[in-house]
PDB file of N, CA, C and O in Angstrom:
ATOM      1  N   MET A   1       0.780  -1.085  -0.128  1.00  0.00           N
ATOM      2  CA  MET A   1       0.021  -0.067   0.113  1.00  0.00           C
ATOM      3  C   MET A   1       0.909   1.236   0.015  1.00  0.00           C
ATOM      4  O   MET A   1       0.555   2.271  -0.549  1.00  0.00           O
ATOM      5  N   GLU A   2       2.053   1.035   0.617  1.00  0.00           N
ATOM      6  CA  GLU A   2       2.987   2.211   0.802  1.00  0.00           C
ATOM      7  C   GLU A   2       3.496   2.717  -0.640  1.00  0.00           C
ATOM      8  O   GLU A   2       3.723   3.893  -0.926  1.00  0.00           O
ATOM      9  N   ASN A   3       3.617   1.726  -1.403  1.00  0.00           N
ATOM     10  CA  ASN A   3       4.117   2.063  -2.776  1.00  0.00           C
ATOM     11  C   ASN A   3       3.159   2.821  -3.652  1.00  0.00           C
ATOM     12  O   ASN A   3       3.583   3.588  -4.516  1.00  0.00           O
ATOM     13  N   GLY A   4       1.830   2.618  -3.440  1.00  0.00           N
ATOM     14  CA  GLY A   4       0.808   3.407  -4.112  1.00  0.00           C
ATOM     15  C   GLY A   4       0.905   4.849  -3.746  1.00  0.00           C
ATOM     16  O   GLY A   4       0.601   5.719  -4.562  1.00  0.00           O
ATOM     17  N   TYR A   5       1.300   5.115  -2.598  1.00  0.00           N
ATOM     18  CA  TYR A   5       1.415   6.623  -2.050  1.00  0.00           C
ATOM     19  C   TYR A   5       2.619   7.294  -2.873  1.00  0.00           C
ATOM     20  O   TYR A   5       2.487   8.458  -3.251  1.00  0.00           O
ATOM     21  N   PHE A   6       3.660   6.657  -3.122  1.00  0.00           N
ATOM     22  CA  PHE A   6       4.882   7.188  -3.651  1.00  0.00           C
ATOM     23  C   PHE A   6       4.417   7.428  -5.292  1.00  0.00           C
ATOM     24  O   PHE A   6       4.692   8.464  -5.897  1.00  0.00           O
ATOM     25  N   VAL A   7       3.722   6.369  -5.849  1.00  0.00           N
ATOM     26  CA  VAL A   7       3.439   6.562  -7.212  1.00  0.00           C
ATOM     27  C   VAL A   7       2.476   7.641  -7.444  1.00  0.00           C
ATOM     28  O   VAL A   7       2.681   8.404  -8.388  1.00  0.00           O
ATOM     29  N   GLY A   8       1.383   7.805  -6.647  1.00  0.00           N
ATOM     30  CA  GLY A   8       0.426   8.911  -6.683  1.00  0.00           C
ATOM     31  C   GLY A   8       1.248  10.370  -6.457  1.00  0.00           C
ATOM     32  O   GLY A   8       0.840  11.365  -7.057  1.00  0.00           O
ATOM     33  N   TRP A   9       2.213  10.440  -5.725  1.00  0.00           N
ATOM     34  CA  TRP A   9       2.866  11.716  -5.179  1.00  0.00           C
ATOM     35  C   TRP A   9       3.730  11.866  -6.598  1.00  0.00           C
ATOM     36  O   TRP A   9       3.614  12.934  -7.199  1.00  0.00           O
ATOM     37  N   GLY A  10       4.474  10.969  -7.075  1.00  0.00           N
ATOM     38  CA  GLY A  10       5.223  11.243  -8.371  1.00  0.00           C
ATOM     39  C   GLY A  10       4.246  11.740  -9.464  1.00  0.00           C
ATOM     40  O   GLY A  10       4.411  12.810 -10.050  1.00  0.00           O
ATOM     41  N   THR A  11       3.266  10.934  -9.690  1.00  0.00           N
ATOM     42  CA  THR A  11       2.200  11.323 -10.739  1.00  0.00           C
ATOM     43  C   THR A  11       1.823  12.865 -10.727  1.00  0.00           C
ATOM     44  O   THR A  11       1.986  13.633 -11.675  1.00  0.00           O
ATOM     45  N   LEU A  12       1.253  13.204  -9.398  1.00  0.00           N
ATOM     46  CA  LEU A  12       1.058  14.556  -9.165  1.00  0.00           C
ATOM     47  C   LEU A  12       2.089  15.519  -9.509  1.00  0.00           C
ATOM     48  O   LEU A  12       1.781  16.598 -10.014  1.00  0.00           O
ATOM     49  N   ALA A  13       3.394  15.173  -9.247  1.00  0.00           N
ATOM     50  CA  ALA A  13       4.620  15.988  -9.549  1.00  0.00           C
ATOM     51  C   ALA A  13       4.662  16.189 -11.001  1.00  0.00           C
ATOM     52  O   ALA A  13       4.831  17.318 -11.463  1.00  0.00           O
ATOM     53  N   LEU A  14       4.498  15.011 -11.850  1.00  0.00           N
ATOM     54  CA  LEU A  14       4.494  15.323 -13.382  1.00  0.00           C
ATOM     55  C   LEU A  14       3.200  15.942 -13.840  1.00  0.00           C
ATOM     56  O   LEU A  14       3.246  16.652 -14.845  1.00  0.00           O
ATOM     57  N   ILE A  15       2.150  15.774 -13.279  1.00  0.00           N
ATOM     58  CA  ILE A  15       0.930  16.715 -13.675  1.00  0.00           C
ATOM     59  C   ILE A  15       1.368  18.173 -13.535  1.00  0.00           C
ATOM     60  O   ILE A  15       1.305  18.913 -14.516  1.00  0.00           O
ATOM     61  N   ASN A  16       1.808  18.612 -12.359  1.00  0.00           N
ATOM     62  CA  ASN A  16       2.080  19.841 -11.967  1.00  0.00           C
ATOM     63  C   ASN A  16       3.084  20.435 -13.032  1.00  0.00           C
ATOM     64  O   ASN A  16       2.934  21.571 -13.483  1.00  0.00           O
ATOM     65  N   ALA A  17       4.163  19.563 -13.423  1.00  0.00           N
ATOM     66  CA  ALA A  17       5.118  20.081 -14.238  1.00  0.00           C
ATOM     67  C   ALA A  17       4.554  20.423 -15.664  1.00  0.00           C
ATOM     68  O   ALA A  17       4.924  21.388 -16.334  1.00  0.00           O
ATOM     69  N   GLY A  18       3.660  19.551 -16.016  1.00  0.00           N
ATOM     70  CA  GLY A  18       2.914  19.956 -17.450  1.00  0.00           C
ATOM     71  C   GLY A  18       2.092  20.956 -17.331  1.00  0.00           C
ATOM     72  O   GLY A  18       1.888  21.639 -18.335  1.00  0.00           O
ATOM     73  N   LEU A  19       1.406  21.295 -16.048  1.00  0.00           N
ATOM     74  CA  LEU A  19       0.512  22.535 -15.972  1.00  0.00           C
ATOM     75  C   LEU A  19       1.461  23.767 -15.968  1.00  0.00           C
ATOM     76  O   LEU A  19       1.064  24.808 -16.492  1.00  0.00           O
ATOM     77  N   ALA A  20       2.655  23.704 -15.420  1.00  0.00           N
ATOM     78  CA  ALA A  20       3.542  24.743 -15.400  1.00  0.00           C
ATOM     79  C   ALA A  20       4.067  25.249 -16.691  1.00  0.00           C
ATOM     80  O   ALA A  20       4.162  26.450 -16.946  1.00  0.00           O
ATOM     81  N   GLN A  21       4.431  24.219 -17.557  1.00  0.00           N
ATOM     82  CA  GLN A  21       4.916  24.350 -18.856  1.00  0.00           C
ATOM     83  C   GLN A  21       3.717  24.992 -19.672  1.00  0.00           C
ATOM     84  O   GLN A  21       3.934  25.837 -20.540  1.00  0.00           O
ATOM     85  N   GLY A  22       2.508  24.575 -19.369  1.00  0.00           N
ATOM     86  CA  GLY A  22       1.490  25.208 -20.111  1.00  0.00           C
ATOM     87  C   GLY A  22       1.293  26.649 -19.859  1.00  0.00           C
ATOM     88  O   GLY A  22       0.663  27.360 -20.643  1.00  0.00           O
ATOM     89  N   LYS A  23       1.894  27.136 -18.637  1.00  0.00           N
ATOM     90  CA  LYS A  23       1.675  28.437 -18.070  1.00  0.00           C
ATOM     91  C   LYS A  23       3.024  29.279 -18.354  1.00  0.00           C
ATOM     92  O   LYS A  23       3.207  30.390 -17.855  1.00  0.00           O
ATOM     93  N   ASN A  24       3.841  28.713 -19.107  1.00  0.00           N
ATOM     94  CA  ASN A  24       5.238  29.305 -19.515  1.00  0.00           C
ATOM     95  C   ASN A  24       6.023  29.437 -18.212  1.00  0.00           C
ATOM     96  O   ASN A  24       6.679  30.458 -18.007  1.00  0.00           O
ATOM     97  N   ARG A  25       5.978  28.393 -17.280  1.00  0.00           N
ATOM     98  CA  ARG A  25       6.934  28.334 -16.137  1.00  0.00           C
ATOM     99  C   ARG A  25       7.788  27.172 -16.336  1.00  0.00           C
ATOM    100  O   ARG A  25       7.597  26.357 -17.238  1.00  0.00           O
ATOM    101  N   SER A  26       8.760  27.101 -15.461  1.00  0.00           N
ATOM    102  CA  SER A  26       9.835  26.087 -15.603  1.00  0.00           C
ATOM    103  C   SER A  26       9.057  24.778 -15.060  1.00  0.00           C
ATOM    104  O   SER A  26       8.679  24.717 -13.890  1.00  0.00           O
ATOM    105  N   GLY A  27       8.845  23.737 -15.985  1.00  0.00           N
ATOM    106  CA  GLY A  27       8.413  22.471 -15.710  1.00  0.00           C
ATOM    107  C   GLY A  27       9.255  21.745 -14.489  1.00  0.00           C
ATOM    108  O   GLY A  27       8.726  21.239 -13.499  1.00  0.00           O
ATOM    109  N   LEU A  28      10.597  21.791 -14.742  1.00  0.00           N
ATOM    110  CA  LEU A  28      11.433  21.119 -13.708  1.00  0.00           C
ATOM    111  C   LEU A  28      11.368  21.615 -12.417  1.00  0.00           C
ATOM    112  O   LEU A  28      11.167  20.878 -11.452  1.00  0.00           O
ATOM    113  N   ASN A  29      11.540  22.934 -12.322  1.00  0.00           N
ATOM    114  CA  ASN A  29      11.335  23.674 -11.009  1.00  0.00           C
ATOM    115  C   ASN A  29      10.040  23.225 -10.311  1.00  0.00           C
ATOM    116  O   ASN A  29      10.060  22.884  -9.129  1.00  0.00           O
ATOM    117  N   TRP A  30       8.918  23.227 -11.043  1.00  0.00           N
ATOM    118  CA  TRP A  30       7.647  22.788 -10.514  1.00  0.00           C
ATOM    119  C   TRP A  30       7.563  21.320 -10.161  1.00  0.00           C
ATOM    120  O   TRP A  30       6.897  20.945  -9.195  1.00  0.00           O
ATOM    121  N   PHE A  31       8.195  20.536 -10.890  1.00  0.00           N
ATOM    122  CA  PHE A  31       8.412  19.105 -10.715  1.00  0.00           C
ATOM    123  C   PHE A  31       9.029  18.933  -9.259  1.00  0.00           C
ATOM    124  O   PHE A  31       8.461  18.308  -8.364  1.00  0.00           O
ATOM    125  N   LEU A  32      10.243  19.555  -9.134  1.00  0.00           N
ATOM    126  CA  LEU A  32      10.911  19.378  -7.858  1.00  0.00           C
ATOM    127  C   LEU A  32      10.163  19.944  -6.742  1.00  0.00           C
ATOM    128  O   LEU A  32      10.119  19.361  -5.659  1.00  0.00           O
ATOM    129  N   LEU A  33       9.552  21.088  -6.963  1.00  0.00           N
ATOM    130  CA  LEU A  33       8.739  21.719  -5.825  1.00  0.00           C
ATOM    131  C   LEU A  33       7.617  20.852  -5.356  1.00  0.00           C
ATOM    132  O   LEU A  33       7.343  20.744  -4.161  1.00  0.00           O
ATOM    133  N   SER A  34       6.905  20.173  -6.408  1.00  0.00           N
ATOM    134  CA  SER A  34       5.769  19.299  -6.191  1.00  0.00           C
ATOM    135  C   SER A  34       6.188  18.038  -5.481  1.00  0.00           C
ATOM    136  O   SER A  34       5.405  17.399  -4.778  1.00  0.00           O
ATOM    137  N   LEU A  35       7.610  17.652  -5.709  1.00  0.00           N
ATOM    138  CA  LEU A  35       7.930  16.466  -4.957  1.00  0.00           C
ATOM    139  C   LEU A  35       8.077  16.686  -3.398  1.00  0.00           C
ATOM    140  O   LEU A  35       7.913  15.770  -2.592  1.00  0.00           O
ATOM    141  N   LEU A  36       8.418  18.043  -3.029  1.00  0.00           N
ATOM    142  CA  LEU A  36       8.401  18.593  -1.735  1.00  0.00           C
ATOM    143  C   LEU A  36       7.007  18.736  -1.071  1.00  0.00           C
ATOM    144  O   LEU A  36       6.637  18.183  -0.035  1.00  0.00           O
ATOM    145  N   LEU A  37       6.271  19.622  -1.899  1.00  0.00           N
ATOM    146  CA  LEU A  37       5.099  20.171  -1.344  1.00  0.00           C
ATOM    147  C   LEU A  37       3.737  19.309  -1.803  1.00  0.00           C
ATOM    148  O   LEU A  37       2.692  19.380  -1.157  1.00  0.00           O
ATOM    149  N   GLY A  38       3.865  18.607  -2.825  1.00  0.00           N
ATOM    150  CA  GLY A  38       2.717  17.862  -3.045  1.00  0.00           C
ATOM    151  C   GLY A  38       1.584  18.594  -3.542  1.00  0.00           C
ATOM    152  O   GLY A  38       1.696  19.354  -4.505  1.00  0.00           O
ATOM    153  N   PRO A  39       0.357  18.382  -2.858  1.00  0.00           N
ATOM    154  CA  PRO A  39      -0.759  19.129  -3.304  1.00  0.00           C
ATOM    155  C   PRO A  39      -0.824  20.640  -3.010  1.00  0.00           C
ATOM    156  O   PRO A  39      -1.557  21.359  -3.688  1.00  0.00           O
ATOM    157  N   VAL A  40      -0.153  21.079  -2.121  1.00  0.00           N
ATOM    158  CA  VAL A  40       0.075  22.349  -1.788  1.00  0.00           C
ATOM    159  C   VAL A  40       0.619  23.059  -3.067  1.00  0.00           C
ATOM    160  O   VAL A  40       0.066  24.100  -3.420  1.00  0.00           O
ATOM    161  N   ALA A  41       1.640  22.576  -3.763  1.00  0.00           N
ATOM    162  CA  ALA A  41       2.449  23.181  -4.874  1.00  0.00           C
ATOM    163  C   ALA A  41       1.187  23.153  -5.937  1.00  0.00           C
ATOM    164  O   ALA A  41       1.047  24.166  -6.624  1.00  0.00           O
ATOM    165  N   THR A  42       0.347  22.170  -6.105  1.00  0.00           N
ATOM    166  CA  THR A  42      -0.749  22.354  -7.110  1.00  0.00           C
ATOM    167  C   THR A  42      -1.598  23.341  -6.880  1.00  0.00           C
ATOM    168  O   THR A  42      -2.082  23.965  -7.824  1.00  0.00           O
ATOM    169  N   LEU A  43      -1.908  23.631  -5.565  1.00  0.00           N
ATOM    170  CA  LEU A  43      -2.736  24.773  -5.127  1.00  0.00           C
ATOM    171  C   LEU A  43      -2.082  26.077  -5.652  1.00  0.00           C
ATOM    172  O   LEU A  43      -2.687  26.874  -6.369  1.00  0.00           O
ATOM    173  N   PHE A  44      -0.933  26.218  -5.285  1.00  0.00           N
ATOM    174  CA  PHE A  44      -0.119  27.431  -5.759  1.00  0.00           C
ATOM    175  C   PHE A  44       0.014  27.594  -7.245  1.00  0.00           C
ATOM    176  O   PHE A  44       0.039  28.731  -7.715  1.00  0.00           O
ATOM    177  N   LEU A  45       0.098  26.585  -7.984  1.00  0.00           N
ATOM    178  CA  LEU A  45       0.184  26.521  -9.428  1.00  0.00           C
ATOM    179  C   LEU A  45      -1.274  27.063 -10.021  1.00  0.00           C
ATOM    180  O   LEU A  45      -1.392  27.965 -10.850  1.00  0.00           O
ATOM    181  N   VAL A  46      -2.173  26.439  -9.513  1.00  0.00           N
ATOM    182  CA  VAL A  46      -3.457  26.818  -9.911  1.00  0.00           C
ATOM    183  C   VAL A  46      -3.804  28.271  -9.643  1.00  0.00           C
ATOM    184  O   VAL A  46      -4.230  29.015 -10.526  1.00  0.00           O
ATOM    185  N   LEU A  47      -3.614  28.623  -8.449  1.00  0.00           N
ATOM    186  CA  LEU A  47      -3.925  30.015  -8.075  1.00  0.00           C
ATOM    187  C   LEU A  47      -3.077  31.111  -8.777  1.00  0.00           C
ATOM    188  O   LEU A  47      -3.501  32.253  -8.955  1.00  0.00           O
ATOM    189  N   SER A  48      -1.862  30.687  -9.158  1.00  0.00           N
ATOM    190  CA  SER A  48      -1.054  31.688  -9.767  1.00  0.00           C
ATOM    191  C   SER A  48      -1.552  32.226 -10.938  1.00  0.00           C
ATOM    192  O   SER A  48      -1.351  33.415 -11.186  1.00  0.00           O
ATOM    193  N   SER A  49      -2.250  31.432 -11.782  1.00  0.00           N
ATOM    194  CA  SER A  49      -2.849  31.997 -12.891  1.00  0.00           C
ATOM    195  C   SER A  49      -3.717  33.237 -12.648  1.00  0.00           C
ATOM    196  O   SER A  49      -3.561  34.345 -13.161  1.00  0.00           O
ATOM    197  N   LYS A  50      -4.703  32.837 -11.733  1.00  0.00           N
ATOM    198  CA  LYS A  50      -5.675  33.939 -11.214  1.00  0.00           C
ATOM    199  C   LYS A  50      -5.037  35.279 -10.600  1.00  0.00           C
ATOM    200  O   LYS A  50      -5.619  36.363 -10.632  1.00  0.00           O
ATOM    201  N   LEU A  51      -3.741  35.067 -10.024  1.00  0.00           N
ATOM    202  CA  LEU A  51      -3.069  36.210  -9.399  1.00  0.00           C
ATOM    203  C   LEU A  51      -2.526  36.951 -10.562  1.00  0.00           C
ATOM    204  O   LEU A  51      -2.470  38.180 -10.539  1.00  0.00           O
ATOM    205  N   ASP A  52      -2.068  36.157 -11.722  1.00  0.00           N
ATOM    206  CA  ASP A  52      -1.367  36.932 -12.777  1.00  0.00           C
ATOM    207  C   ASP A  52      -2.383  37.620 -13.618  1.00  0.00           C
ATOM    208  O   ASP A  52      -2.003  38.625 -14.220  1.00  0.00           O
ATOM    209  N   ALA A  53      -3.544  37.256 -13.745  1.00  0.00           N
ATOM    210  CA  ALA A  53      -4.672  37.908 -14.525  1.00  0.00           C
ATOM    211  C   ALA A  53      -5.127  39.324 -14.021  1.00  0.00           C
ATOM    212  O   ALA A  53      -5.634  40.130 -14.802  1.00  0.00           O
ATOM    213  N   GLU A  54      -4.924  39.613 -12.644  1.00  0.00           N
ATOM    214  CA  GLU A  54      -5.315  40.690 -12.025  1.00  0.00           C
ATOM    215  C   GLU A  54      -4.575  41.845 -12.402  1.00  0.00           C
ATOM    216  O   GLU A  54      -4.836  42.937 -11.897  1.00  0.00           O
TER     217      GLU A  54
END
């Protein structure tokens, strides 16, 4: 069961890297940040587009 946790965390990091590249941000930096922060990094990434639009 513990391996599933690591696979999910890594998948989330890859998704965040793709989202970041779509927003013209560094995919590698966001991948590494996501490995450390996980869902919190996703929240920052999603909210960053709304903050940039203002």
